[in-house]
VOGU-3710 file (C-alpha; in Angstrom, 3 decimals, decimal comma):
1> xxxxxxxxxx> -0,339/97,159/-12,572  0,421/96,396/-8,917  3,975/97,689/-9,305  2,746/100,907/-10,950  0,382/101,610/-8,062  3,213/100,927/-5,593  5,570/103,329/-7,366  2,902/106,072/-7,371  2,276/105,577/-3,659  6,010/105,768/-2,925
11> xxxxxxxxxx> 6,370/108,958/-4,989  3,436/110,549/-3,198  4,948/109,648/0,164  8,296/111,113/-0,827  6,603/114,273/-2,100  4,564/114,560/1,077  7,696/114,109/3,189  9,439/116,812/1,168  6,504/119,134/1,770  6,660/118,552/5,501
21> xxxxxxxxxx> 10,396/119,245/5,522  9,383/122,919/5,246  7,829/124,245/8,445  5,158/126,950/8,274  4,377/129,791/10,674  1,304/132,010/10,522  1,595/135,597/11,803  -1,611/137,548/12,550  -1,331/141,253/13,480  -4,337/142,315/15,544
31> xxxxxxxxxx> -5,587/145,612/16,916  -8,951/145,441/18,704  -10,166/142,419/16,729  -11,837/140,407/19,518  -14,772/139,439/17,261  -12,807/137,726/14,492  -9,273/136,911/15,653  -10,198/133,506/17,127  -11,752/132,373/13,844  -8,607/133,290/11,909
41> xxxxxxxxxx> -6,427/131,470/14,455  -8,563/128,292/14,278  -8,537/128,309/10,473  -4,749/128,523/10,489  -4,360/125,816/13,140  -6,510/123,475/11,081  -4,093/123,494/8,152  -1,899/120,415/7,902  0,923/122,654/6,698  0,929/125,028/9,684
51> xxxxxxxxxx> 3,257/124,373/12,632  2,700/127,533/14,693  0,282/130,447/14,841  1,443/133,774/16,305  -0,868/136,666/17,092  0,791/140,041/17,631  -1,515/142,098/19,838  -0,624/145,597/18,680  -1,714/147,544/21,762  -5,358/146,396/21,802
61> xxxxxxxxxx> -7,620/147,573/24,615  -10,440/145,028/24,050  -10,411/141,225/24,533  -8,209/140,461/21,509  -5,534/138,925/23,727  -7,975/136,583/25,551  -9,730/135,450/22,360  -6,485/134,683/20,577  -5,107/132,873/23,622  -8,284/130,810/23,950
71> xxxxxxxxxx> -8,038/129,825/20,273  -4,548/128,400/20,878  -2,274/131,046/19,391  1,093/132,129/20,718  0,680/135,770/21,797  3,170/138,625/21,550  1,984/141,983/22,879  2,987/145,538/21,989  2,541/147,988/24,851  1,102/150,548/22,428
81> xxxxxxxxxx> -0,230/150,570/18,896  2,781/150,668/16,579  1,216/149,899/13,204  0,591/146,890/11,003  4,102/146,746/9,592  5,688/146,873/13,033  3,410/144,029/14,168  4,352/141,915/11,128  8,023/142,583/11,816  7,661/141,485/15,442
91> xxxxxxxxxx> 5,766/138,338/14,442  8,328/137,431/11,804  11,166/137,951/14,269  9,587/135,506/16,750  8,457/132,933/14,165  10,407/129,790/13,350  8,914/128,514/10,091  10,728/128,158/6,786  7,598/129,701/5,286  5,756/132,565/6,959
101> xxxxxxxxxx> 2,103/133,388/6,219  0,667/136,802/7,098  -3,097/137,091/7,679  -5,266/140,003/8,822  -7,174/139,440/12,075  -10,475/140,915/10,831  -11,201/138,247/8,189  -14,742/136,920/8,719  -14,827/134,034/6,287  -11,217/132,846/6,132
111> xxxxxxxxxx> -10,937/129,083/5,756  -8,201/126,514/5,982  -8,527/125,829/2,251  -7,838/129,483/1,446  -4,759/129,473/3,648  -3,511/126,262/2,023  -3,815/127,921/-1,401  -1,325/130,538/-0,241  1,138/127,952/1,077  1,148/125,228/-1,599
121> xxxxxxxxxx> 2,836/127,137/-4,478  5,805/127,901/-2,204  6,102/124,328/-0,888  5,887/122,966/-4,437  8,652/125,343/-5,559  6,463/127,388/-7,898  6,858/130,682/-6,049  9,061/132,565/-3,607  6,155/134,734/-2,490  2,403/134,342/-2,841
131> xxxxxxxxxx> -0,068/137,166/-2,515  -3,812/136,835/-2,673  -6,559/138,264/-4,789  -10,190/137,869/-3,832  -13,658/139,226/-4,419  -14,644/142,083/-2,138  -17,063/144,959/-2,014  -14,595/147,798/-2,448  -10,956/148,619/-3,139  -10,797/152,384/-3,099
141> xxxxxxxxxx> -7,147/152,794/-2,037  -6,039/150,213/-4,583  -7,886/151,731/-7,526  -7,304/155,404/-6,754  -3,723/155,423/-5,441  -1,774/152,168/-5,619  -2,543/151,067/-9,165  -1,941/154,464/-10,841  1,387/154,905/-9,018  2,523/151,349/-9,718
151> xxxxxxxxxx> 1,540/151,701/-13,354  3,680/154,852/-13,591  6,750/153,767/-11,600  6,639/149,944/-11,811  4,751/149,140/-15,032  5,982/145,544/-14,993  3,790/144,768/-11,959  0,396/143,563/-13,220  -1,293/142,264/-10,075  -5,056/142,691/-9,846
161> xxxxxxxxxx> -4,900/143,418/-6,115  -1,466/144,712/-5,099  -2,806/145,632/-1,631  -4,612/142,408/-0,743  -2,966/142,300/2,715  -2,660/138,502/2,862  0,621/136,998/1,656  3,158/134,261/2,330  6,886/133,976/1,633  10,010/131,973/2,280
171> xxxxxxxxxx> 11,876/133,054/5,387  15,095/133,367/3,379  13,330/135,855/1,114  11,764/137,897/3,914  15,116/138,285/5,643  16,202/140,438/2,687  13,130/142,636/2,794  12,512/145,986/4,450  9,421/145,887/6,662  7,651/149,255/6,745
181> xxxxxxxxxx> 6,093/150,043/10,127  2,685/150,961/8,713  0,183/149,942/6,030  2,857/150,275/3,355  4,413/146,977/4,452  2,496/144,806/1,943  3,272/146,798/-1,180  6,834/147,475/0,041  7,625/143,762/0,177  6,065/143,194/-3,239
191> xxxxxxxxxx> 8,184/145,988/-4,744  11,360/144,694/-3,098  10,624/141,236/-4,464  10,025/142,622/-7,957  13,336/144,508/-8,009  15,195/141,459/-6,668  13,746/139,315/-9,469  11,876/136,946/-7,150  8,972/134,786/-8,279  5,777/136,360/-6,923
201> xxxxxxxxxx> 2,545/134,478/-7,626  -0,927/135,987/-7,201  -3,330/133,350/-5,839  -7,106/133,617/-6,174  -8,714/132,528/-2,885  -12,321/133,379/-3,784  -14,417/135,742/-1,696  -13,095/137,353/1,459  -14,934/139,562/3,920  -13,444/141,953/6,441
211> xxxxxxxxxx> -14,415/145,155/8,212  -15,012/148,206/6,060  -12,614/151,028/6,897  -13,837/154,559/7,485  -12,907/157,356/5,128  -10,454/158,807/7,665  -8,799/155,379/8,073  -8,578/155,004/4,304  -6,881/158,391/4,146  -4,188/157,111/6,506
221> xxxxxxxxxx> -3,791/153,889/4,532  -3,580/155,759/1,219  -0,956/158,166/2,592  1,240/155,340/3,859  0,871/153,316/0,656  1,737/156,326/-1,524  4,749/157,141/0,641  6,034/153,577/0,379  5,642/153,418/-3,399  7,320/156,796/-3,914
231> xxxxxxxxxx> 10,141/155,903/-1,494  10,783/152,658/-3,349  10,651/154,497/-6,681  13,309/156,881/-5,409  15,392/154,087/-3,913  15,306/152,004/-7,071  15,886/154,886/-9,487  12,378/154,876/-10,972  11,999/158,636/-10,574  14,014/160,624/-13,034
241> xxxxxxxxxx> 13,678/164,379/-12,708  13,559/165,509/-16,307  12,604/169,157/-15,753  15,331/171,730/-16,419  15,016/173,401/-13,028  15,390/170,083/-11,245  18,502/169,383/-13,297  19,985/172,778/-12,388  19,262/172,222/-8,702  20,901/168,809/-8,763
251> xxxxxxxxxx> 23,947/170,070/-10,641  24,340/173,079/-8,319  24,314/170,743/-5,340  26,815/168,498/-7,144  29,128/171,469/-7,746  28,901/172,689/-4,147  29,447/169,150/-2,899  32,552/168,778/-5,073  33,939/172,043/-3,704  33,283/170,889/-0,134
261> xxxxxxxxxx> 34,720/167,442/-0,811  37,789/168,957/-2,457  38,510/171,235/0,503  37,794/168,434/2,961  40,083/165,986/1,162  43,000/168,440/1,193  43,010/168,576/4,971  41,514/165,312/6,174  41,841/162,531/3,546  45,488/161,546/3,449
271> xxxxxxxxxx> 44,907/158,766/0,926  44,305/161,452/-1,737  47,072/163,810/-2,857  46,239/167,506/-2,234  46,308/168,054/-5,999  43,248/165,803/-6,383  41,355/167,901/-3,826  42,272/171,103/-5,647  41,091/169,667/-8,972  37,789/168,558/-7,428
281> xxxxxxxxxx> 37,300/172,018/-5,937  37,992/173,807/-9,224  35,657/171,491/-11,169  33,004/172,051/-8,485  33,308/175,842/-8,801  32,832/175,647/-12,577  29,790/173,337/-12,333  28,160/175,259/-9,474  28,661/178,661/-11,147  27,315/177,517/-14,527
291> xxxxxxxxxx> 24,202/175,842/-13,211  23,555/178,525/-10,600  23,300/181,122/-13,374  20,987/178,785/-15,304  18,890/178,210/-12,181  18,519/181,940/-11,503  17,333/182,501/-15,075  14,804/179,657/-14,964  13,581/180,613/-11,501  13,029/184,208/-12,599
301> xxxxxxxxxx> 11,104/183,008/-15,652  8,824/180,804/-13,539  8,207/183,528/-10,956  7,563/186,179/-13,594  5,025/184,042/-15,428  3,242/182,800/-12,299  0,016/184,334/-11,031  0,212/182,997/-7,496  3,717/184,267/-6,789  3,556/183,815/-3,029
311> xxxxxxxxxx> 2,658/180,151/-3,375  5,337/179,628/-5,996  7,869/181,375/-3,771  7,037/178,982/-0,939  7,552/176,040/-3,287  10,855/177,535/-4,390  12,034/177,689/-0,786  11,353/173,969/-0,406  12,964/173,142/-3,748  16,038/175,299/-3,231
321> xxxxxxxxxx> 16,568/174,469/0,423  19,140/171,679/-0,332  21,238/174,209/-2,268  21,064/176,625/0,648  22,168/173,932/3,103  25,049/172,860/0,834  26,134/176,487/0,459  25,973/177,079/4,220  28,116/173,998/4,848  30,653/175,268/2,323
331> xxxxxxxxxx> 30,644/178,773/3,822  31,090/177,332/7,313  34,044/175,233/6,180  35,696/178,117/4,327  35,120/180,435/7,302  36,736/177,926/9,637  39,714/177,618/7,324  40,095/181,377/6,855  40,099/181,738/10,620  43,102/179,420/10,711
341> xxxxxxxxxx> 45,119/181,269/8,044  48,581/182,544/8,974  50,507/184,591/6,436  54,227/185,026/6,815  56,669/186,337/4,273  56,592/183,913/1,392  54,394/181,368/3,215  50,654/180,928/3,679  49,704/178,389/6,339  46,094/177,190/6,759
351> xxxxxxxxxx> 45,718/175,000/9,808  42,478/173,382/10,985  42,771/171,025/13,962  43,909/167,798/12,238  46,089/169,077/9,400  48,112/172,032/8,238  48,085/173,150/4,594  51,369/174,825/3,690  51,562/176,988/0,562  55,202/177,929/0,538
361> xxxxxxxxxx> 57,205/180,170/-1,725  60,759/179,333/-0,715  62,222/181,471/-3,450  61,368/182,712/-6,899  62,032/179,320/-8,449  60,369/177,054/-5,913  56,666/177,150/-4,992  55,181/174,259/-3,015  52,114/173,228/-1,048  51,421/170,222/1,135
371> xxxxxxxxxx> 49,369/169,027/4,109  51,192/168,632/7,413  50,479/166,915/10,736  49,302/166,084/13,228  52,225/163,925/14,377  52,298/161,108/16,946  55,353/160,643/19,161  56,772/157,121/19,383  59,923/155,461/20,694  63,062/155,074/18,587
381> xxxxxxxxxx> 63,731/151,932/16,632  66,009/149,334/18,175  69,653/150,301/17,788  68,847/153,897/16,777  69,555/155,764/20,003  71,275/158,553/18,057  68,569/158,936/15,403  65,312/160,846/15,165  62,994/159,631/12,416  60,278/161,997/11,221
391> xxxxxxxxxx> 58,128/162,648/8,132  59,264/164,996/5,385  56,539/167,495/6,314  57,846/167,708/9,883  61,403/168,256/8,636  60,157/171,099/6,417  58,302/172,672/9,337  61,494/172,627/11,409  63,340/174,206/8,481  65,831/171,328/8,315
401> xxxxxxxxxx> 66,719/168,454/6,003  67,405/164,762/6,362  70,998/164,270/7,435  71,028/167,438/9,559  71,998/167,082/13,228  70,161/168,403/16,283  71,784/168,617/19,732  69,475/167,733/22,636  70,952/167,636/26,121  74,465/167,751/24,670
411> xxxxxxxxxx> 73,856/164,628/22,537  73,744/164,824/18,763  70,887/163,142/16,874  70,755/162,673/13,116  67,465/163,355/11,354  66,349/160,492/9,130  63,315/159,650/7,019  60,362/157,831/8,570  59,745/154,219/7,660  57,087/153,733/4,911
421> xxxxxxxxxx> 54,446/152,486/7,365  55,088/155,250/9,922  52,586/157,774/8,596  52,950/161,014/10,605  54,957/159,270/13,343  58,023/160,921/14,908  60,378/158,440/16,568  62,545/159,999/19,282  64,970/158,202/21,672  63,986/158,142/25,349
431> xxxxxxxxxx> 66,654/160,614/26,594  65,709/163,174/23,981  61,989/162,721/24,733  62,627/163,464/28,392  64,430/166,713/27,625  61,866/167,760/25,025  59,102/166,937/27,540  57,122/164,649/25,248  55,872/161,115/25,780  55,059/158,140/23,589
441> xxxxxxxxxx> 51,548/158,592/22,242  51,523/162,380/22,419  49,883/163,985/19,376  51,443/167,255/18,215  49,906/169,633/15,720  52,199/170,953/13,028  52,010/174,496/14,396  53,198/173,241/17,809  56,172/171,254/16,481  58,618/174,168/16,624
451> xxxxxxxxxx> 57,543/174,817/20,226  58,686/171,286/21,110  62,095/171,924/19,483  62,277/175,585/20,533  65,842/176,829/21,199  67,363/173,483/20,140  70,749/173,840/18,436  71,014/172,236/14,997  73,594/171,968/12,276  71,993/172,101/8,857
461> xxxxxxxxxx> 73,490/171,663/5,415  72,592/174,741/3,392  74,714/173,802/0,382  75,973/170,491/-0,894  77,568/171,093/-4,263  79,762/168,578/-6,040  82,892/169,542/-4,104  81,686/171,921/-1,375  79,489/171,341/1,684  78,450/174,244/3,888
471> xxxxxxxxxx> 77,089/173,623/7,362  75,224/176,301/9,272  74,635/176,271/13,029  71,207/177,593/14,086  68,764/177,628/16,966  65,212/176,580/16,118  62,827/179,409/17,060  59,091/179,234/17,628  58,285/182,745/16,438  59,369/184,807/13,479
481> xxxxxxxxxx> 62,059/187,387/14,047  63,864/190,053/12,114  66,797/188,369/10,448  69,407/188,661/7,778  70,189/187,099/4,472  73,783/185,849/4,611  75,405/185,229/1,210  78,617/183,226/0,874  81,001/183,713/-2,056  83,997/181,596/-3,048
491> xxxxxxxxxx> 86,499/183,212/-5,413  83,902/185,748/-6,525  81,158/183,159/-7,133  78,100/182,957/-4,903  77,737/179,416/-3,613  74,818/179,620/-1,142  72,574/181,793/1,034  71,735/181,252/4,693  68,712/182,799/6,429  68,518/183,531/10,135
501> xxxxxxxxxx> 68,196/186,097/12,879  71,436/187,689/14,142  71,650/189,126/17,587  74,510/191,327/18,706  77,502/189,113/19,354  80,332/186,999/17,953  80,001/184,280/15,301  82,578/181,591/14,489  83,501/180,566/10,936  85,259/177,262/10,230
511> xxxxxxxxxx> 86,884/175,753/7,159  87,131/171,969/7,165  86,481/172,044/10,910  89,254/174,577/11,629  88,283/177,859/13,288  89,477/180,529/10,857  87,631/183,681/11,886  85,277/185,244/14,349  82,991/187,965/13,082  81,242/190,539/15,237
521> xxxxxxxxxx> 77,712/191,690/14,508  76,054/194,843/15,814  72,580/195,700/14,592  73,155/199,424/15,019  76,236/199,444/12,759  76,322/196,147/10,831  79,350/195,451/8,703  78,372/194,265/5,267  81,260/192,001/4,241  83,771/189,750/5,974
531> xxxxxxxxxx> 86,709/188,417/3,933  88,601/185,226/4,663  91,818/184,281/2,853  92,479/180,551/2,690  95,448/179,564/0,570  94,782/180,770/-2,941  91,076/181,205/-2,254  89,037/184,174/-1,147  85,853/183,575/0,824  83,461/186,465/1,425
541> xxxxxxxxxx> 80,591/186,333/3,937  78,121/189,076/3,074  75,469/190,259/5,555  72,596/191,001/3,216  69,124/192,505/3,353  66,763/192,189/6,329  64,202/189,371/6,258  61,682/187,593/8,480  62,852/184,205/9,734  62,163/181,568/12,373
551> xxxxxxxxxx> 65,809/180,522/12,703  68,434/182,070/14,979  72,073/181,943/13,878  74,227/180,344/16,587  76,692/182,643/18,329  80,199/181,504/19,236  78,973/180,508/22,703  76,202/178,331/21,212  78,180/176,600/18,459  79,509/177,086/14,973
561> xxxxxxxxx> 78,060/179,699/12,670  79,480/178,428/9,374  81,633/175,436/8,462  82,842/175,309/4,860  83,922/171,798/3,928  85,810/170,947/0,722  88,728/168,697/-0,201  89,923/171,448/-2,565  90,331/174,074/0,146
//
């Protein structure tokens, strides 16, 4: 018997020690509660569980501060009245306890025993949060607003008094909660706890008396409680708009948003291929058009059958305003893009600030589109002083290809592909950067790239068949000019076409690097064909139809015009 009593005593001591391992803070929001705040503070201080009592003076202009201070509470003051929720948030932020108890400051008959009833279930591990229920004279906001809304949106919540105002919780739990700034704070925390699957226990603490609120005050409380419940219902997906008009509005906004997102992704989201943006835009157009027609029909039906048409029209403006905003955003984006459209022969270029959409018809067989620029200038890689590395889009803008050679300051540089990690980076050796007047870190829009390389001589490969390579010397031009289509025939068979502007002057033709002919071009009396005999072969250079071009054929003073390379010639 003696040993049994000893074991029980030891277990009780261990349990008591475990209870005291959890510290408890009491937070009391107060606004002009000089008559009752001291009593609430003393009741809290008298609890063996409580380690600290904090009163948050929420902008009081009576003696609330002095009474709370005299009762032994730690005081935190708001310079102005910010609301119950804001006061609870401030008190929680400055508290230290593992468990935090929240009590109103106007409680007239609060006792230590009632406070202990709120704390014990949490200390004993039976609850994460405790809220109180008690006998009182009235509960108008609860019965007329809170309970009907909770029953509709959160039917699983069965508390008798969801707005009791007095509750306690673990600090770890409260840190995950959203504190409303007003009277919605109590129900907001309960709803958050419900959705998170926490254990909330309603504790009966008997009868509790506090000041009766005026009808105007109750109106404020009811408004804030309703707003909190509806906000949480929206946040947690408890409101499902089942009406057909609401569905049409949502789907119209979805369609417009997809169109906007599609256009935006083409120009600004490089992680997505332009094709994905185009698909999103097309799907958005289909959805928006379908549901817009349905919305117009349903709206007309509602307006036609309504007696108070002006009032209904006002409601429609509020309901349809999101569609209007989405449409305005889309119109603004399209307008900005249309203002940046440049149409050249065979090429449509749409260039907002960060990117340049190129829709390019090179010839009848090849139609392309892509997003280009902007490009960042960087230094050349080690050991590549004769190489310029640049993205494929930049090469296309210059009208060249990888392997082509540009001459800058009398030095030839080979164009090569950028490294995989060098997204939109152009690497240029220091000497070439100095002549081109660009620096490391400079950002160049795609439309300005040709200005950087303006009047630079380049040798491009315009044909690379199995046994014939044709090189064409050109000057990169910034603006389009009137040019010519130059067709090259070998033994009666057309092997390639070169495009470029021809000014009056002489042009040198080479075969395997040997100067074989100089042709003379005069715009006023252009000769159509030039024939070159090379061994058993006949090469014809035909000056074809006029075109628009941004390349200038190199004259004999500027470099080679054509170089036909073949081991069979």
